[in-house]
C-alpha positions, 0 to 999 in steps of 0.5 A: 500500500505504501508503494502506491502513494501518490507524489504530492506537489511540494505546497500540498505536501507541506499543507498535508503535513500541517493537517496531519500534525494539527489533527493530532491536537484536535479538540473533541466535544460531546458532539465529536471532533471540532474544526481546527482553529485558524489560530492553531494553523498560524501557530503551526506556521510560526513554530515551523518557521514558515515566514512567507505570507503566500506560503502561510496563506496557502497552508491556511487555505489547504488545511481548512479545505482538508479539515472541512472534508474531514468534518463532513466525513465525520458528520456523514458517518455519525448520521449513518450510524444514528 
C-alpha cells in the first residue's frame, strides 16, 4: 500500500503535513471532533518557521479545505450510524 502513494506537489505536501500534525491536537466535544482553529494553523506556521505570507496563506487555505472534508466525513458517518 505504501508503494502506491501518490507524489504530492511540494505546497500540498507541506499543507498535508500541517493537517496531519494539527489533527493530532484536535479538540473533541460531546458532539465529536471540532474544526481546527485558524489560530492553531498560524501557530503551526510560526513554530515551523514558515515566514512567507503566500506560503502561510496557502497552508491556511489547504488545511481548512482538508479539515472541512474531514468534518463532513465525520458528520456523514455519525448520521449513518444514528
